[in-house]
PDB file with one MODEL, atoms N, CA, C and O in Angstrom:
MODEL        1
ATOM      1  N   MET A   1       0.852  -1.185   0.000  1.00  0.00           N
ATOM      2  CA  MET A   1       0.000   0.000   0.000  1.00  0.00           C
ATOM      3  C   MET A   1       0.895   1.245   0.000  1.00  0.00           C
ATOM      4  O   MET A   1       1.860   1.325   0.759  1.00  0.00           O
ATOM      5  N   SER A   2       0.568   2.198  -0.846  1.00  0.00           N
ATOM      6  CA  SER A   2       1.359   3.425  -0.905  1.00  0.00           C
ATOM      7  C   SER A   2       1.151   4.251   0.370  1.00  0.00           C
ATOM      8  O   SER A   2       0.158   4.090   1.079  1.00  0.00           O
ATOM      9  N   LYS A   3       2.108   5.133   0.637  1.00  0.00           N
ATOM     10  CA  LYS A   3       2.007   5.979   1.829  1.00  0.00           C
ATOM     11  C   LYS A   3       0.733   6.821   1.790  1.00  0.00           C
ATOM     12  O   LYS A   3       0.067   7.000   2.810  1.00  0.00           O
ATOM     13  N   ASN A   4       0.398   7.339   0.592  1.00  0.00           N
ATOM     14  CA  ASN A   4      -0.804   8.160   0.458  1.00  0.00           C
ATOM     15  C   ASN A   4      -2.061   7.331   0.741  1.00  0.00           C
ATOM     16  O   ASN A   4      -2.965   7.790   1.439  1.00  0.00           O
ATOM     17  N   ALA A   5      -2.115   6.120   0.204  1.00  0.00           N
ATOM     18  CA  ALA A   5      -3.273   5.255   0.438  1.00  0.00           C
ATOM     19  C   ALA A   5      -3.391   4.902   1.918  1.00  0.00           C
ATOM     20  O   ALA A   5      -4.493   4.810   2.459  1.00  0.00           O
ATOM     21  N   GLU A   6      -2.254   4.708   2.557  1.00  0.00           N
ATOM     22  CA  GLU A   6      -2.237   4.405   3.989  1.00  0.00           C
ATOM     23  C   GLU A   6      -2.771   5.591   4.798  1.00  0.00           C
ATOM     24  O   GLU A   6      -3.557   5.407   5.728  1.00  0.00           O
ATOM     25  N   LEU A   7      -2.345   6.803   4.445  1.00  0.00           N
ATOM     26  CA  LEU A   7      -2.831   8.007   5.123  1.00  0.00           C
ATOM     27  C   LEU A   7      -4.326   8.200   4.913  1.00  0.00           C
ATOM     28  O   LEU A   7      -5.046   8.555   5.847  1.00  0.00           O
ATOM     29  N   ILE A   8      -4.798   7.965   3.680  1.00  0.00           N
ATOM     30  CA  ILE A   8      -6.233   8.104   3.397  1.00  0.00           C
ATOM     31  C   ILE A   8      -7.032   7.133   4.257  1.00  0.00           C
ATOM     32  O   ILE A   8      -8.088   7.490   4.778  1.00  0.00           O
ATOM     33  N   LYS A   9      -6.534   5.909   4.408  1.00  0.00           N
ATOM     34  CA  LYS A   9      -7.206   4.917   5.249  1.00  0.00           C
ATOM     35  C   LYS A   9      -7.271   5.406   6.702  1.00  0.00           C
ATOM     36  O   LYS A   9      -8.297   5.249   7.365  1.00  0.00           O
ATOM     37  N   LYS A  10      -6.178   5.996   7.194  1.00  0.00           N
ATOM     38  CA  LYS A  10      -6.161   6.532   8.564  1.00  0.00           C
ATOM     39  C   LYS A  10      -7.149   7.699   8.704  1.00  0.00           C
ATOM     40  O   LYS A  10      -7.856   7.803   9.706  1.00  0.00           O
ATOM     41  N   VAL A  11      -7.190   8.574   7.691  1.00  0.00           N
ATOM     42  CA  VAL A  11      -8.104   9.718   7.716  1.00  0.00           C
ATOM     43  C   VAL A  11      -9.551   9.218   7.750  1.00  0.00           C
ATOM     44  O   VAL A  11     -10.365   9.713   8.529  1.00  0.00           O
ATOM     45  N   GLU A  12      -9.865   8.235   6.902  1.00  0.00           N
ATOM     46  CA  GLU A  12     -11.225   7.666   6.880  1.00  0.00           C
ATOM     47  C   GLU A  12     -11.576   7.069   8.242  1.00  0.00           C
ATOM     48  O   GLU A  12     -12.716   7.177   8.694  1.00  0.00           O
ATOM     49  N   ASN A  13     -10.603   6.445   8.891  1.00  0.00           N
ATOM     50  CA  ASN A  13     -10.825   5.847  10.200  1.00  0.00           C
ATOM     51  C   ASN A  13     -11.176   6.916  11.235  1.00  0.00           C
ATOM     52  O   ASN A  13     -12.095   6.728  12.032  1.00  0.00           O
ATOM     53  N   VAL A  14     -10.452   8.033  11.228  1.00  0.00           N
ATOM     54  CA  VAL A  14     -10.741   9.131  12.160  1.00  0.00           C
ATOM     55  C   VAL A  14     -12.135   9.697  11.874  1.00  0.00           C
ATOM     56  O   VAL A  14     -12.904   9.959  12.799  1.00  0.00           O
ATOM     57  N   ILE A  15     -12.455   9.884  10.596  1.00  0.00           N
ATOM     58  CA  ILE A  15     -13.783  10.396  10.224  1.00  0.00           C
ATOM     59  C   ILE A  15     -14.870   9.445  10.718  1.00  0.00           C
ATOM     60  O   ILE A  15     -15.907   9.891  11.210  1.00  0.00           O
ATOM     61  N   ASP A  16     -14.640   8.137  10.590  1.00  0.00           N
ATOM     62  CA  ASP A  16     -15.625   7.159  11.067  1.00  0.00           C
ATOM     63  C   ASP A  16     -15.821   7.247  12.582  1.00  0.00           C
ATOM     64  O   ASP A  16     -16.916   6.986  13.080  1.00  0.00           O
ATOM     65  N   GLN A  17     -14.769   7.614  13.315  1.00  0.00           N
ATOM     66  CA  GLN A  17     -14.883   7.767  14.769  1.00  0.00           C
ATOM     67  C   GLN A  17     -15.645   9.037  15.146  1.00  0.00           C
ATOM     68  O   GLN A  17     -16.328   9.072  16.169  1.00  0.00           O
ATOM     69  N   ILE A  18     -15.530  10.075  14.325  1.00  0.00           N
ATOM     70  CA  ILE A  18     -16.175  11.363  14.590  1.00  0.00           C
ATOM     71  C   ILE A  18     -17.635  11.370  14.135  1.00  0.00           C
ATOM     72  O   ILE A  18     -18.480  12.027  14.743  1.00  0.00           O
ATOM     73  N   ARG A  19     -17.919  10.642  13.074  1.00  0.00           N
ATOM     74  CA  ARG A  19     -19.231  10.665  12.426  1.00  0.00           C
ATOM     75  C   ARG A  19     -20.423  10.514  13.383  1.00  0.00           C
ATOM     76  O   ARG A  19     -21.388  11.267  13.248  1.00  0.00           O
ATOM     77  N   PRO A  20     -20.401   9.575  14.345  1.00  0.00           N
ATOM     78  CA  PRO A  20     -21.572   9.434  15.232  1.00  0.00           C
ATOM     79  C   PRO A  20     -21.932  10.709  15.997  1.00  0.00           C
ATOM     80  O   PRO A  20     -23.108  10.961  16.261  1.00  0.00           O
ATOM     81  N   TYR A  21     -20.932  11.512  16.353  1.00  0.00           N
ATOM     82  CA  TYR A  21     -21.190  12.762  17.075  1.00  0.00           C
ATOM     83  C   TYR A  21     -21.889  13.770  16.159  1.00  0.00           C
ATOM     84  O   TYR A  21     -22.779  14.500  16.594  1.00  0.00           O
ATOM     85  N   LEU A  22     -21.482  13.803  14.898  1.00  0.00           N
ATOM     86  CA  LEU A  22     -22.112  14.716  13.943  1.00  0.00           C
ATOM     87  C   LEU A  22     -23.529  14.239  13.606  1.00  0.00           C
ATOM     88  O   LEU A  22     -24.455  15.042  13.491  1.00  0.00           O
ATOM     89  N   GLU A  23     -23.680  12.925  13.450  1.00  0.00           N
ATOM     90  CA  GLU A  23     -24.999  12.368  13.137  1.00  0.00           C
ATOM     91  C   GLU A  23     -25.996  12.623  14.268  1.00  0.00           C
ATOM     92  O   GLU A  23     -27.189  12.793  14.016  1.00  0.00           O
ATOM     93  N   ALA A  24     -25.518  12.650  15.499  1.00  0.00           N
ATOM     94  CA  ALA A  24     -26.396  12.907  16.649  1.00  0.00           C
ATOM     95  C   ALA A  24     -27.041  14.288  16.554  1.00  0.00           C
ATOM     96  O   ALA A  24     -28.121  14.515  17.100  1.00  0.00           O
ATOM     97  N   ASP A  25     -26.370  15.211  15.855  1.00  0.00           N
ATOM     98  CA  ASP A  25     -26.913  16.559  15.663  1.00  0.00           C
ATOM     99  C   ASP A  25     -27.495  16.762  14.263  1.00  0.00           C
ATOM    100  O   ASP A  25     -27.743  17.893  13.846  1.00  0.00           O
ATOM    101  N   GLY A  26     -27.712  15.657  13.540  1.00  0.00           N
ATOM    102  CA  GLY A  26     -28.324  15.749  12.217  1.00  0.00           C
ATOM    103  C   GLY A  26     -27.357  16.063  11.089  1.00  0.00           C
ATOM    104  O   GLY A  26     -27.779  16.441   9.996  1.00  0.00           O
ATOM    105  N   GLY A  27     -26.074  15.912  11.342  1.00  0.00           N
ATOM    106  CA  GLY A  27     -25.078  16.219  10.318  1.00  0.00           C
ATOM    107  C   GLY A  27     -24.283  15.001   9.907  1.00  0.00           C
ATOM    108  O   GLY A  27     -24.551  13.883  10.348  1.00  0.00           O
ATOM    109  N   ASN A  28     -23.298  15.235   9.051  1.00  0.00           N
ATOM    110  CA  ASN A  28     -22.405  14.177   8.601  1.00  0.00           C
ATOM    111  C   ASN A  28     -21.173  14.825   7.991  1.00  0.00           C
ATOM    112  O   ASN A  28     -21.103  16.047   7.855  1.00  0.00           O
ATOM    113  N   ILE A  29     -20.213  14.004   7.629  1.00  0.00           N
ATOM    114  CA  ILE A  29     -18.961  14.488   7.047  1.00  0.00           C
ATOM    115  C   ILE A  29     -18.498  13.480   6.006  1.00  0.00           C
ATOM    116  O   ILE A  29     -18.678  12.273   6.167  1.00  0.00           O
ATOM    117  N   ARG A  30     -17.898  13.997   4.934  1.00  0.00           N
ATOM    118  CA  ARG A  30     -17.410  13.137   3.858  1.00  0.00           C
ATOM    119  C   ARG A  30     -16.021  13.607   3.457  1.00  0.00           C
ATOM    120  O   ARG A  30     -15.788  14.800   3.263  1.00  0.00           O
ATOM    121  N   LEU A  31     -15.099  12.654   3.335  1.00  0.00           N
ATOM    122  CA  LEU A  31     -13.756  12.968   2.853  1.00  0.00           C
ATOM    123  C   LEU A  31     -13.832  13.271   1.366  1.00  0.00           C
ATOM    124  O   LEU A  31     -14.370  12.473   0.598  1.00  0.00           O
ATOM    125  N   VAL A  32     -13.303  14.412   0.953  1.00  0.00           N
ATOM    126  CA  VAL A  32     -13.241  14.777  -0.452  1.00  0.00           C
ATOM    127  C   VAL A  32     -11.879  14.403  -1.018  1.00  0.00           C
ATOM    128  O   VAL A  32     -11.784  13.727  -2.042  1.00  0.00           O
ATOM    129  N   GLU A  33     -10.815  14.856  -0.331  1.00  0.00           N
ATOM    130  CA  GLU A  33      -9.473  14.501  -0.793  1.00  0.00           C
ATOM    131  C   GLU A  33      -8.442  14.777   0.291  1.00  0.00           C
ATOM    132  O   GLU A  33      -8.669  15.548   1.224  1.00  0.00           O
ATOM    133  N   LEU A  34      -7.311  14.123   0.131  1.00  0.00           N
ATOM    134  CA  LEU A  34      -6.122  14.416   0.913  1.00  0.00           C
ATOM    135  C   LEU A  34      -5.136  15.004  -0.082  1.00  0.00           C
ATOM    136  O   LEU A  34      -4.694  14.317  -1.003  1.00  0.00           O
ATOM    137  N   THR A  35      -4.790  16.275   0.100  1.00  0.00           N
ATOM    138  CA  THR A  35      -3.918  16.948  -0.869  1.00  0.00           C
ATOM    139  C   THR A  35      -2.462  16.497  -0.695  1.00  0.00           C
ATOM    140  O   THR A  35      -2.105  15.875   0.306  1.00  0.00           O
ATOM    141  N   ASP A  36      -1.644  16.821  -1.678  1.00  0.00           N
ATOM    142  CA  ASP A  36      -0.223  16.473  -1.636  1.00  0.00           C
ATOM    143  C   ASP A  36       0.501  17.137  -0.467  1.00  0.00           C
ATOM    144  O   ASP A  36       1.495  16.614   0.036  1.00  0.00           O
ATOM    145  N   ASP A  37      -0.017  18.312  -0.034  1.00  0.00           N
ATOM    146  CA  ASP A  37       0.599  18.983   1.111  1.00  0.00           C
ATOM    147  C   ASP A  37      -0.090  18.637   2.435  1.00  0.00           C
ATOM    148  O   ASP A  37      -0.008  19.386   3.409  1.00  0.00           O
ATOM    149  N   LEU A  38      -0.778  17.474   2.448  1.00  0.00           N
ATOM    150  CA  LEU A  38      -1.363  16.895   3.661  1.00  0.00           C
ATOM    151  C   LEU A  38      -2.448  17.762   4.313  1.00  0.00           C
ATOM    152  O   LEU A  38      -2.518  17.874   5.537  1.00  0.00           O
ATOM    153  N   VAL A  39      -3.279  18.362   3.483  1.00  0.00           N
ATOM    154  CA  VAL A  39      -4.475  19.049   3.946  1.00  0.00           C
ATOM    155  C   VAL A  39      -5.657  18.136   3.622  1.00  0.00           C
ATOM    156  O   VAL A  39      -5.797  17.666   2.493  1.00  0.00           O
ATOM    157  N   VAL A  40      -6.502  17.890   4.619  1.00  0.00           N
ATOM    158  CA  VAL A  40      -7.681  17.056   4.429  1.00  0.00           C
ATOM    159  C   VAL A  40      -8.848  17.965   4.053  1.00  0.00           C
ATOM    160  O   VAL A  40      -9.230  18.844   4.826  1.00  0.00           O
ATOM    161  N   ASN A  41      -9.409  17.752   2.872  1.00  0.00           N
ATOM    162  CA  ASN A  41     -10.594  18.497   2.448  1.00  0.00           C
ATOM    163  C   ASN A  41     -11.815  17.623   2.682  1.00  0.00           C
ATOM    164  O   ASN A  41     -11.880  16.484   2.221  1.00  0.00           O
ATOM    165  N   VAL A  42     -12.786  18.176   3.409  1.00  0.00           N
ATOM    166  CA  VAL A  42     -14.008  17.437   3.725  1.00  0.00           C
ATOM    167  C   VAL A  42     -15.226  18.254   3.304  1.00  0.00           C
ATOM    168  O   VAL A  42     -15.145  19.465   3.096  1.00  0.00           O
ATOM    169  N   GLU A  43     -16.331  17.572   3.186  1.00  0.00           N
ATOM    170  CA  GLU A  43     -17.600  18.238   2.940  1.00  0.00           C
ATOM    171  C   GLU A  43     -18.477  17.982   4.160  1.00  0.00           C
ATOM    172  O   GLU A  43     -18.669  16.836   4.566  1.00  0.00           O
ATOM    173  N   LEU A  44     -19.005  19.047   4.736  1.00  0.00           N
ATOM    174  CA  LEU A  44     -19.931  18.918   5.863  1.00  0.00           C
ATOM    175  C   LEU A  44     -21.332  18.793   5.284  1.00  0.00           C
ATOM    176  O   LEU A  44     -21.741  19.598   4.448  1.00  0.00           O
ATOM    177  N   LEU A  45     -22.057  17.788   5.728  1.00  0.00           N
ATOM    178  CA  LEU A  45     -23.366  17.467   5.160  1.00  0.00           C
ATOM    179  C   LEU A  45     -24.482  17.634   6.184  1.00  0.00           C
ATOM    180  O   LEU A  45     -24.227  17.732   7.384  1.00  0.00           O
ATOM    181  N   GLY A  46     -25.714  17.665   5.701  1.00  0.00           N
ATOM    182  CA  GLY A  46     -26.872  17.770   6.577  1.00  0.00           C
ATOM    183  C   GLY A  46     -26.842  19.049   7.386  1.00  0.00           C
ATOM    184  O   GLY A  46     -26.516  20.116   6.866  1.00  0.00           O
ATOM    185  N   ALA A  47     -27.183  18.942   8.656  1.00  0.00           N
ATOM    186  CA  ALA A  47     -27.225  20.113   9.530  1.00  0.00           C
ATOM    187  C   ALA A  47     -25.863  20.790   9.642  1.00  0.00           C
ATOM    188  O   ALA A  47     -25.791  22.001   9.850  1.00  0.00           O
ATOM    189  N   CYS A  48     -24.786  20.024   9.508  1.00  0.00           N
ATOM    190  CA  CYS A  48     -23.435  20.603   9.623  1.00  0.00           C
ATOM    191  C   CYS A  48     -23.126  21.563   8.475  1.00  0.00           C
ATOM    192  O   CYS A  48     -22.337  22.494   8.640  1.00  0.00           O
ATOM    193  N   GLY A  49     -23.739  21.343   7.325  1.00  0.00           N
ATOM    194  CA  GLY A  49     -23.483  22.190   6.172  1.00  0.00           C
ATOM    195  C   GLY A  49     -23.997  23.606   6.343  1.00  0.00           C
ATOM    196  O   GLY A  49     -23.465  24.543   5.747  1.00  0.00           O
ATOM    197  N   SER A  50     -25.037  23.765   7.161  1.00  0.00           N
ATOM    198  CA  SER A  50     -25.642  25.091   7.316  1.00  0.00           C
ATOM    199  C   SER A  50     -25.523  25.653   8.736  1.00  0.00           C
ATOM    200  O   SER A  50     -25.997  26.756   9.009  1.00  0.00           O
ATOM    201  N   CYS A  51     -24.904  24.912   9.620  1.00  0.00           N
ATOM    202  CA  CYS A  51     -24.796  25.341  11.018  1.00  0.00           C
ATOM    203  C   CYS A  51     -23.779  26.468  11.164  1.00  0.00           C
ATOM    204  O   CYS A  51     -22.672  26.371  10.637  1.00  0.00           O
ATOM    205  N   PRO A  52     -24.145  27.544  11.880  1.00  0.00           N
ATOM    206  CA  PRO A  52     -23.197  28.647  12.078  1.00  0.00           C
ATOM    207  C   PRO A  52     -21.977  28.225  12.920  1.00  0.00           C
ATOM    208  O   PRO A  52     -20.943  28.890  12.876  1.00  0.00           O
ATOM    209  N   MET A  53     -22.088  27.154  13.664  1.00  0.00           N
ATOM    210  CA  MET A  53     -20.985  26.682  14.505  1.00  0.00           C
ATOM    211  C   MET A  53     -20.119  25.643  13.789  1.00  0.00           C
ATOM    212  O   MET A  53     -19.182  25.110  14.383  1.00  0.00           O
ATOM    213  N   SER A  54     -20.418  25.352  12.527  1.00  0.00           N
ATOM    214  CA  SER A  54     -19.710  24.271  11.837  1.00  0.00           C
ATOM    215  C   SER A  54     -18.210  24.534  11.718  1.00  0.00           C
ATOM    216  O   SER A  54     -17.421  23.592  11.773  1.00  0.00           O
ATOM    217  N   GLN A  55     -17.803  25.784  11.557  1.00  0.00           N
ATOM    218  CA  GLN A  55     -16.374  26.082  11.449  1.00  0.00           C
ATOM    219  C   GLN A  55     -15.664  25.767  12.763  1.00  0.00           C
ATOM    220  O   GLN A  55     -14.541  25.263  12.759  1.00  0.00           O
ATOM    221  N   MET A  56     -16.320  26.064  13.888  1.00  0.00           N
ATOM    222  CA  MET A  56     -15.740  25.738  15.181  1.00  0.00           C
ATOM    223  C   MET A  56     -15.677  24.218  15.371  1.00  0.00           C
ATOM    224  O   MET A  56     -14.681  23.687  15.863  1.00  0.00           O
ATOM    225  N   THR A  57     -16.744  23.532  14.979  1.00  0.00           N
ATOM    226  CA  THR A  57     -16.764  22.061  15.056  1.00  0.00           C
ATOM    227  C   THR A  57     -15.632  21.494  14.219  1.00  0.00           C
ATOM    228  O   THR A  57     -14.935  20.572  14.643  1.00  0.00           O
ATOM    229  N   LEU A  58     -15.453  22.050  13.030  1.00  0.00           N
ATOM    230  CA  LEU A  58     -14.424  21.565  12.121  1.00  0.00           C
ATOM    231  C   LEU A  58     -13.034  21.736  12.722  1.00  0.00           C
ATOM    232  O   LEU A  58     -12.246  20.790  12.734  1.00  0.00           O
ATOM    233  N   LYS A  59     -12.725  22.929  13.221  1.00  0.00           N
ATOM    234  CA  LYS A  59     -11.379  23.213  13.728  1.00  0.00           C
ATOM    235  C   LYS A  59     -11.136  22.620  15.116  1.00  0.00           C
ATOM    236  O   LYS A  59     -10.106  21.988  15.348  1.00  0.00           O
ATOM    237  N   ALA A  60     -12.082  22.824  16.040  1.00  0.00           N
ATOM    238  CA  ALA A  60     -11.884  22.375  17.422  1.00  0.00           C
ATOM    239  C   ALA A  60     -12.144  20.882  17.587  1.00  0.00           C
ATOM    240  O   ALA A  60     -11.575  20.247  18.474  1.00  0.00           O
ATOM    241  N   GLY A  61     -12.999  20.320  16.737  1.00  0.00           N
ATOM    242  CA  GLY A  61     -13.328  18.904  16.865  1.00  0.00           C
ATOM    243  C   GLY A  61     -12.611  18.039  15.857  1.00  0.00           C
ATOM    244  O   GLY A  61     -11.734  17.249  16.207  1.00  0.00           O
ATOM    245  N   VAL A  62     -12.990  18.192  14.611  1.00  0.00           N
ATOM    246  CA  VAL A  62     -12.484  17.318  13.557  1.00  0.00           C
ATOM    247  C   VAL A  62     -10.975  17.489  13.358  1.00  0.00           C
ATOM    248  O   VAL A  62     -10.236  16.504  13.348  1.00  0.00           O
ATOM    249  N   GLU A  63     -10.522  18.723  13.203  1.00  0.00           N
ATOM    250  CA  GLU A  63      -9.099  18.948  12.942  1.00  0.00           C
ATOM    251  C   GLU A  63      -8.226  18.484  14.108  1.00  0.00           C
ATOM    252  O   GLU A  63      -7.184  17.865  13.895  1.00  0.00           O
ATOM    253  N   GLN A  64      -8.644  18.779  15.328  1.00  0.00           N
ATOM    254  CA  GLN A  64      -7.844  18.369  16.490  1.00  0.00           C
ATOM    255  C   GLN A  64      -7.766  16.845  16.595  1.00  0.00           C
ATOM    256  O   GLN A  64      -6.701  16.296  16.876  1.00  0.00           O
ATOM    257  N   ALA A  65      -8.885  16.165  16.371  1.00  0.00           N
ATOM    258  CA  ALA A  65      -8.888  14.699  16.417  1.00  0.00           C
ATOM    259  C   ALA A  65      -7.998  14.130  15.314  1.00  0.00           C
ATOM    260  O   ALA A  65      -7.272  13.158  15.522  1.00  0.00           O
ATOM    261  N   MET A  66      -8.067  14.750  14.146  1.00  0.00           N
ATOM    262  CA  MET A  66      -7.276  14.290  12.996  1.00  0.00           C
ATOM    263  C   MET A  66      -5.785  14.452  13.278  1.00  0.00           C
ATOM    264  O   MET A  66      -5.004  13.527  13.059  1.00  0.00           O
ATOM    265  N   LYS A  67      -5.395  15.625  13.761  1.00  0.00           N
ATOM    266  CA  LYS A  67      -3.971  15.884  14.029  1.00  0.00           C
ATOM    267  C   LYS A  67      -3.445  15.018  15.175  1.00  0.00           C
ATOM    268  O   LYS A  67      -2.281  14.618  15.171  1.00  0.00           O
ATOM    269  N   LYS A  68      -4.297  14.732  16.146  1.00  0.00           N
ATOM    270  CA  LYS A  68      -3.875  13.886  17.263  1.00  0.00           C
ATOM    271  C   LYS A  68      -3.614  12.460  16.779  1.00  0.00           C
ATOM    272  O   LYS A  68      -2.639  11.828  17.186  1.00  0.00           O
ATOM    273  N   ALA A  69      -4.489  11.963  15.912  1.00  0.00           N
ATOM    274  CA  ALA A  69      -4.360  10.595  15.404  1.00  0.00           C
ATOM    275  C   ALA A  69      -3.306  10.481  14.309  1.00  0.00           C
ATOM    276  O   ALA A  69      -2.632   9.458  14.188  1.00  0.00           O
ATOM    277  N   ILE A  70      -3.169  11.551  13.506  1.00  0.00           N
ATOM    278  CA  ILE A  70      -2.250  11.539  12.363  1.00  0.00           C
ATOM    279  C   ILE A  70      -1.456  12.847  12.381  1.00  0.00           C
ATOM    280  O   ILE A  70      -1.852  13.817  11.736  1.00  0.00           O
ATOM    281  N   PRO A  71      -0.343  12.882  13.111  1.00  0.00           N
ATOM    282  CA  PRO A  71       0.417  14.134  13.274  1.00  0.00           C
ATOM    283  C   PRO A  71       0.897  14.773  11.964  1.00  0.00           C
ATOM    284  O   PRO A  71       1.158  15.976  11.927  1.00  0.00           O
ATOM    285  N   GLU A  72       1.017  13.983  10.893  1.00  0.00           N
ATOM    286  CA  GLU A  72       1.485  14.532   9.620  1.00  0.00           C
ATOM    287  C   GLU A  72       0.483  15.506   8.995  1.00  0.00           C
ATOM    288  O   GLU A  72       0.868  16.358   8.194  1.00  0.00           O
ATOM    289  N   ILE A  73      -0.793  15.385   9.353  1.00  0.00           N
ATOM    290  CA  ILE A  73      -1.840  16.216   8.762  1.00  0.00           C
ATOM    291  C   ILE A  73      -1.620  17.674   9.152  1.00  0.00           C
ATOM    292  O   ILE A  73      -1.421  17.988  10.325  1.00  0.00           O
ATOM    293  N   LYS A  74      -1.657  18.568   8.152  1.00  0.00           N
ATOM    294  CA  LYS A  74      -1.423  20.006   8.386  1.00  0.00           C
ATOM    295  C   LYS A  74      -2.695  20.708   8.849  1.00  0.00           C
ATOM    296  O   LYS A  74      -2.669  21.485   9.803  1.00  0.00           O
ATOM    297  N   SER A  75      -3.832  20.424   8.156  1.00  0.00           N
ATOM    298  CA  SER A  75      -5.102  21.043   8.550  1.00  0.00           C
ATOM    299  C   SER A  75      -6.254  20.290   7.915  1.00  0.00           C
ATOM    300  O   SER A  75      -6.070  19.451   7.033  1.00  0.00           O
ATOM    301  N   VAL A  76      -7.454  20.617   8.392  1.00  0.00           N
ATOM    302  CA  VAL A  76      -8.685  20.080   7.824  1.00  0.00           C
ATOM    303  C   VAL A  76      -9.517  21.272   7.354  1.00  0.00           C
ATOM    304  O   VAL A  76      -9.765  22.200   8.124  1.00  0.00           O
ATOM    305  N   GLU A  77      -9.938  21.249   6.116  1.00  0.00           N
ATOM    306  CA  GLU A  77     -10.696  22.349   5.535  1.00  0.00           C
ATOM    307  C   GLU A  77     -12.022  21.839   4.976  1.00  0.00           C
ATOM    308  O   GLU A  77     -12.086  20.759   4.387  1.00  0.00           O
ATOM    309  N   ALA A  78     -13.073  22.628   5.168  1.00  0.00           N
ATOM    310  CA  ALA A  78     -14.377  22.304   4.578  1.00  0.00           C
ATOM    311  C   ALA A  78     -14.451  22.949   3.206  1.00  0.00           C
ATOM    312  O   ALA A  78     -14.109  24.122   3.056  1.00  0.00           O
ATOM    313  N   ILE A  79     -14.892  22.205   2.205  1.00  0.00           N
ATOM    314  CA  ILE A  79     -14.966  22.758   0.855  1.00  0.00           C
ATOM    315  C   ILE A  79     -16.324  23.404   0.574  1.00  0.00           C
ATOM    316  O   ILE A  79     -16.510  24.017  -0.477  1.00  0.00           O
ATOM    317  N   ASN A  80     -17.275  23.271   1.509  1.00  0.00           N
ATOM    318  CA  ASN A  80     -18.599  23.848   1.268  1.00  0.00           C
ATOM    319  C   ASN A  80     -18.835  25.077   2.123  1.00  0.00           C
ATOM    320  O   ASN A  80     -19.902  25.687   2.045  1.00  0.00           O
TER     321      ASN A  80
ENDMDL
END
């Protein structure tokens, strides 16, 4: 498995761990891509897509969990 494929698998695993918390509030998250410079692009779905607090959830929740599990990750960005 390539290093990139391995990282994508780890990113998907972290997203799967976070997803139940977002679903509890009517939202969801989808991995769009892992860029060459190790930025994770995600799409916030459902209630998360329109929630005024979604940016805080993304940075304080998703990004922190991602960086803790995968230190190589530079940031997590929402594309929507």
